[in-house]
C-alpha positions in Angstrom: -3.1 52.4 -7.0 -0.2 53.0 -4.5 -2.1 52.6 -1.3 -0.6 49.2 -0.7 3.0 50.1 -1.8 5.3 51.3 0.9 8.7 52.8 0.3 11.1 51.7 3.1 14.0 53.8 1.9 16.7 53.4 -0.9 15.4 50.5 -3.1 13.4 48.7 -0.4 9.6 48.3 -0.6 6.8 46.5 1.0 3.5 45.6 -0.8 0.7 44.8 1.5 -2.0 42.5 -0.1 -3.4 39.1 0.9 0.4 38.3 1.1 3.0 40.7 2.5 5.8 41.1 0.0 9.2 42.7 0.5 11.6 43.7 -2.2 15.2 44.4 -1.4 14.7 44.8 2.4 17.5 46.8 3.9 17.9 48.9 7.0 14.3 48.2 8.0 12.7 50.2 10.7 9.6 48.1 11.1 9.4 44.2 10.9 6.0 43.1 9.6 6.3 39.3 8.9 6.8 38.5 5.2 5.1 35.9 3.1 7.4 36.6 0.2 10.8 38.3 -0.1 12.3 39.3 -3.5 16.0 40.2 -3.9 17.3 41.7 -7.1 21.0 41.2 -6.7 23.9 40.5 -4.2 25.0 44.0 -3.3 24.7 44.7 0.5 22.1 47.5 0.0 19.8 45.1 -1.7 20.6 41.8 -0.2 20.7 41.9 3.6 20.5 38.6 5.3 20.2 40.3 8.7 17.1 42.1 7.5 15.7 39.1 5.9 16.1 37.2 9.2 14.0 39.8 10.9 11.0 39.4 8.7 11.1 35.8 7.5 9.4 32.8 9.1 9.3 29.2 8.3 6.6 29.7 5.5 8.3 32.7 3.9 9.4 32.2 0.4 12.6 34.0 -0.7 13.2 34.6 -4.4 16.7 35.7 -5.4 19.4 35.3 -8.1 21.6 32.2 -8.0 24.5 33.9 -6.3 22.4 34.8 -3.2 20.5 31.6 -2.9 23.0 29.7 -0.6 23.4 32.6 1.7 20.0 32.5 3.5 18.1 29.6 5.0 14.5 28.6 4.4 12.3 28.3 1.3 14.7 29.8 -1.2 13.9 29.8 -4.9 16.5 30.9 -7.5 15.5 32.8 -10.4 17.1 34.3 -13.6 16.0 36.9 -16.2 13.2 35.6 -18.3 11.9 33.1 -15.7 8.7 33.4 -13.6 7.2 31.7 -10.6 3.9 31.6 -8.8 3.8 31.9 -5.0 0.2 31.6 -3.8 -1.8 34.2 -5.6 1.3 36.3 -6.6 3.0 35.9 -10.0 6.6 37.0 -10.0 8.4 37.6 -13.3 12.2 38.2 -13.4 13.3 40.7 -15.9 16.9 41.8 -16.9 18.6 44.6 -14.8 22.1 45.7 -15.7 24.4 48.7 -16.5 25.3 49.7 -20.0 28.0 52.2 -19.3 29.1 51.4 -15.8 31.1 48.4 -14.4 28.8 47.9 -11.3 26.1 45.6 -12.6 27.3 43.6 -15.6 24.6 41.9 -17.7 26.4 38.5 -17.4 25.9 38.6 -13.5 22.2 37.7 -14.0 20.8 40.5 -11.8 17.1 40.9 -12.0 14.2 43.3 -11.7 10.8 42.0 -10.9 7.3 42.4 -12.2 5.0 41.4 -9.4 1.4 40.7 -10.3 -0.8 41.0 -7.3 -4.3 42.2 -6.5 -4.9 42.8 -10.2 -1.9 45.1 -10.5 1.5 44.7 -12.2 4.3 46.4 -10.3 7.7 46.7 -11.8 10.8 47.0 -9.6 13.7 47.7 -11.9 16.5 46.9 -9.6 19.9 48.6 -10.2 19.8 49.3 -13.9 20.4 51.7 -16.6 17.9 52.2 -19.5 18.0 49.0 -21.4 16.2 47.7 -24.5 14.4 45.0 -22.4 12.3 47.7 -20.7 10.2 47.9 -23.9 8.9 44.4 -23.1 7.8 45.2 -19.6 4.1 45.6 -19.0 3.2 47.2 -15.7 0.8 49.6 -14.0 3.4 50.9 -11.6 7.1 51.3 -12.2 9.5 51.7 -9.3 12.7 53.1 -10.9 16.2 54.1 -9.7 17.0 57.8 -10.2 20.1 58.4 -8.2 22.8 57.9 -10.8 26.4 56.7 -10.1 25.3 53.0 -9.9 22.1 53.3 -11.9 20.4 55.5 -14.4 20.1 59.1 -13.3 16.8 61.1 -13.0 16.8 62.3 -16.6 17.5 58.8 -18.0 14.8 57.3 -15.7 12.3 59.8 -17.1 13.3 58.9 -20.6 12.8 55.2 -19.8 9.1 55.9 -19.1 8.5 56.3 -22.8 9.5 52.6 -23.2 7.8 51.2 -20.1 4.6 53.2 -20.4 3.3 52.7 -16.9 0.3 54.5 -15.4 2.2 55.6 -12.4 6.0 55.8 -11.5 7.8 56.0 -8.2 11.5 57.1 -7.8 13.8 55.0 -5.7 17.5 54.5 -5.1 17.8 58.0 -3.7 18.1 59.6 -0.3 20.5 56.9 1.1 23.6 55.6 -0.7 23.3 58.1 -3.6 20.8 60.5 -5.0 18.8 63.3 -3.3 15.3 64.8 -3.2 16.4 66.9 -6.1 16.8 63.9 -8.3 13.3 62.6 -7.3 11.9 66.1 -8.1 13.8 66.1 -11.4 12.4 62.6 -12.4 8.9 63.9 -11.7 9.5 67.1 -13.6 10.8 65.3 -16.7 8.3 62.5 -16.8 6.5 62.3 -20.1 2.8 63.4 -20.2 0.4 60.7 -19.3 2.6 59.1 -16.6 1.8 60.3 -13.0 4.9 60.3 -10.8 4.4 60.1 -7.1 7.3 60.7 -4.7 6.6 58.4 -1.7 7.6 59.3 1.8 10.0 56.9 3.5 8.4 54.6 6.0 
């Protein structure tokens, strides 16, 4: 289920299918051309115009919240929580992503997570979020969840969120760079509820 999902460090992922999809590309080490780029919010460790330029071509579609849209050229489509778009064979749903007890990501900013439906799979990238009620509405096979704390939910909270999301598999992110450590990823795996397989990906 994870063979086409590549963790590029921090909250950055690449999904290889018929289309090449990046989510929050930042500090990229390899530059495989993108068909679709998804940005969760405007913070520099998630929205990097320099990295986007390295992988975007004339046909690349960039999906992002409204406050990012004017900062990159090309085929840019703004999106807000609750909206969905189709890009080729890929369906992209934007879901809420916000803090409940921290000032960093207020709900009113309109930051998003994404559910990407591709190749018969639904992959949820939560963005920078705490545990929020809207997670109960997410349907996915794979959940990519922040575990580093400070700006997002911590490992224990992320493990608790799995009871709402109920994915088949989960991958910890938002660790090993700005905040969080291997210990947080390990704790997330240890505390995950029975029935959810947690895989700690190696950074590529």
